[in-house]
C-alpha positions as a printed NumPy array, in Angstrom:
array([[ 57.497, 115.368, 204.122],
       [ 60.843, 115.117, 202.374],
       [ 61.386, 113.203, 199.152],
       [ 64.692, 111.541, 198.396],
       [ 65.289, 110.619, 194.74 ],
       [ 67.932, 108.038, 193.806],
       [ 68.747, 106.955, 190.26 ],
       [ 68.496, 103.16 , 190.375],
       [ 69.53 , 102.534, 186.759],
       [ 69.88 , 104.25 , 183.385],
       [ 69.884, 102.589, 179.98 ],
       [ 71.037, 104.43 , 176.841],
       [ 70.849, 102.331, 173.706],
       [ 73.94 , 102.127, 171.502],
       [ 71.926, 100.22 , 168.882],
       [ 68.256,  99.477, 168.294],
       [ 66.576,  97.256, 170.89 ],
       [ 63.304,  95.345, 171.13 ],
       [ 62.887,  96.22 , 174.828],
       [ 64.373,  98.207, 177.679],
       [ 64.198,  96.421, 181.035],
       [ 64.851,  97.232, 184.66 ],
       [ 65.262,  94.064, 186.693],
       [ 65.859,  93.293, 190.367],
       [ 64.313,  96.601, 191.47 ],
       [ 65.26 ,  97.015, 195.154],
       [ 62.53 ,  97.129, 197.797],
       [ 64.072, 100.098, 199.612],
       [ 61.88 , 102.907, 198.235],
       [ 58.309, 104.105, 198.609],
       [ 57.581, 104.945, 194.966],
       [ 59.239, 104.748, 191.548],
       [ 59.666, 107.36 , 188.816],
       [ 60.468, 106.404, 185.24 ],
       [ 61.821, 108.967, 182.748],
       [ 62.052, 108.027, 179.072],
       [ 63.49 , 109.871, 176.079],
       [ 62.771, 107.53 , 173.21 ],
       [ 62.098, 107.087, 169.553],
       [ 60.641, 104.13 , 167.68 ],
       [ 62.81 , 103.252, 164.699],
       [ 59.873, 102.289, 162.486],
       [ 56.256, 103.497, 162.685],
       [ 54.21 , 103.336, 165.869],
       [ 54.058, 106.159, 168.335],
       [ 54.433, 104.658, 171.754],
       [ 55.756, 102.171, 174.169],
       [ 54.114,  99.824, 176.591],
       [ 55.053,  99.411, 180.249],
       [ 54.82 ,  95.877, 181.621],
       [ 55.355,  94.941, 185.276],
       [ 56.936,  91.631, 186.351],
       [ 56.381,  90.189, 182.838],
       [ 52.654,  90.007, 183.663],
       [ 50.302,  90.448, 180.709],
       [ 46.982,  90.887, 182.526],
       [ 45.198,  93.141, 185.001],
       [ 45.988,  96.566, 183.494],
       [ 43.511,  99.442, 183.164],
       [ 44.042, 102.929, 181.799],
       [ 42.271, 106.233, 181.224],
       [ 43.851, 108.436, 178.531],
       [ 43.548, 112.077, 177.536],
       [ 45.334, 113.172, 174.36 ],
       [ 45.625, 116.609, 172.764],
       [ 47.165, 117.829, 169.542],
       [ 47.151, 121.407, 170.838],
       [ 43.608, 122.175, 169.72 ],
       [ 41.425, 119.141, 170.433],
       [ 41.337, 116.939, 173.539],
       [ 40.205, 113.348, 173.112],
       [ 39.787, 110.389, 175.392],
       [ 40.401, 107.407, 173.117],
       [ 38.398, 104.26 , 173.645],
       [ 41.632, 102.253, 173.635],
       [ 41.873,  99.695, 176.38 ],
       [ 45.234,  98.198, 177.17 ],
       [ 44.765,  95.151, 179.343],
       [ 48.181,  93.572, 178.814],
       [ 50.268,  96.646, 179.715],
       [ 50.164, 100.454, 180.088],
       [ 50.67 , 102.634, 177.003],
       [ 52.695, 105.883, 176.716],
       [ 53.624, 108.003, 173.711],
       [ 57.169, 108.243, 172.368],
       [ 58.567, 109.748, 169.188],
       [ 57.348, 108.142, 166.002],
       [ 59.954, 107.671, 163.275],
       [ 57.53 , 109.277, 160.788],
       [ 57.677, 112.557, 162.744],
       [ 60.629, 114.911, 163.287],
       [ 63.653, 113.231, 161.681],
       [ 65.949, 113.593, 164.702],
       [ 63.449, 114.069, 167.536],
       [ 62.831, 112.014, 170.636],
       [ 59.589, 111.853, 172.575],
       [ 59.591, 112.259, 176.347],
       [ 57.522, 110.176, 178.768],
       [ 57.311, 110.091, 182.563],
       [ 55.583, 107.673, 184.929],
       [ 55.166, 107.999, 188.705],
       [ 54.427, 104.562, 190.186],
       [ 52.988, 104.704, 193.695],
       [ 53.553, 102.169, 196.484],
       [ 55.255,  99.668, 194.176],
       [ 56.148,  97.381, 197.122],
       [ 52.737,  97.537, 198.827],
       [ 50.22 ,  94.718, 199.065],
       [ 47.577,  96.759, 197.215],
       [ 46.923,  97.294, 193.51 ],
       [ 49.48 ,  99.581, 191.838],
       [ 48.683, 102.972, 190.306],
       [ 50.647, 105.082, 187.849],
       [ 50.315, 108.69 , 186.731],
       [ 51.869, 109.049, 183.284],
       [ 52.488, 111.924, 180.899],
       [ 54.213, 112.031, 177.561],
       [ 54.751, 114.154, 174.5  ],
       [ 55.484, 113.343, 170.905],
       [ 56.709, 116.663, 169.442],
       [ 56.806, 117.157, 165.694],
       [ 57.709, 120.003, 163.379],
       [ 54.528, 119.293, 161.409],
       [ 51.04 , 118.473, 162.591],
       [ 50.585, 114.761, 161.941],
       [ 52.355, 113.392, 165.002],
       [ 52.334, 116.257, 167.522],
       [ 50.602, 115.   , 170.691],
       [ 50.553, 115.374, 174.468],
       [ 49.106, 112.547, 176.541],
       [ 48.181, 112.21 , 180.225],
       [ 47.176, 108.835, 181.661],
       [ 45.994, 107.35 , 184.907],
       [ 46.831, 103.664, 184.876],
       [ 46.345, 100.791, 187.256],
       [ 47.663,  97.29 , 187.664],
       [ 45.234,  95.006, 189.448],
       [ 47.937,  92.992, 191.2  ],
       [ 49.126,  92.935, 194.798],
       [ 52.651,  91.679, 194.024],
       [ 55.62 ,  93.986, 194.529],
       [ 56.976,  95.381, 191.266],
       [ 60.449,  93.907, 190.778],
       [ 60.795,  94.24 , 186.987],
       [ 59.69 ,  96.937, 184.537],
       [ 59.897,  96.278, 180.8  ],
       [ 59.379,  98.925, 178.122],
       [ 58.187,  97.547, 174.799],
       [ 57.936,  99.716, 171.666],
       [ 54.589,  99.76 , 169.883],
       [ 56.243,  98.612, 166.656],
       [ 59.62 ,  97.116, 165.828],
       [ 62.315,  98.572, 168.128],
       [ 63.583, 101.524, 170.105],
       [ 66.054, 103.62 , 168.119],
       [ 69.711, 104.136, 169.002],
       [ 70.217, 106.775, 171.739],
       [ 66.818, 106.133, 173.333],
       [ 67.308, 106.513, 177.094],
       [ 65.351, 105.402, 180.15 ],
       [ 66.137, 106.13 , 183.805],
       [ 64.415, 104.543, 186.807],
       [ 64.441, 106.489, 190.077],
       [ 63.582, 105.239, 193.545],
       [ 61.713, 107.734, 195.703],
       [ 61.708, 107.563, 199.458],
       [ 59.085, 109.55 , 201.378],
       [ 60.29 , 110.514, 204.836],
       [ 58.718, 112.592, 207.589]])
């Protein structure tokens, strides 16, 4: 099987922003891949992923490590999926990295996402790696993806790229 990756859209912020959105996602791919290099400009350590502006039907299993301890937080996010990004309290000029592989986004079944992210820090307070398995209990095609920072806004120079992936035999 061959995979063809096509960059659908990239957003790089020239000022702070309350959201980053990808709209009118074409139906020409099998899967989607989202790459984020982001920083919150005030507190908070993550961003939420919301599909089609829908605020229900999400489930998520999380594993987080600080390099020595692995935890599976009891957090439940039912209005969107959660991923780490750089917290403004951490490394002064750092950006966190997050990736999400969204399977069968056009299919008539529930949608599933494998996510990973890191929030690197020069100290120890905000240094995390997270891996998530997330689901969206909805049979609609995903046509819009909105990233929402946990607190306040995404910082200037935060970047997100959405790729379309086509599986071919």
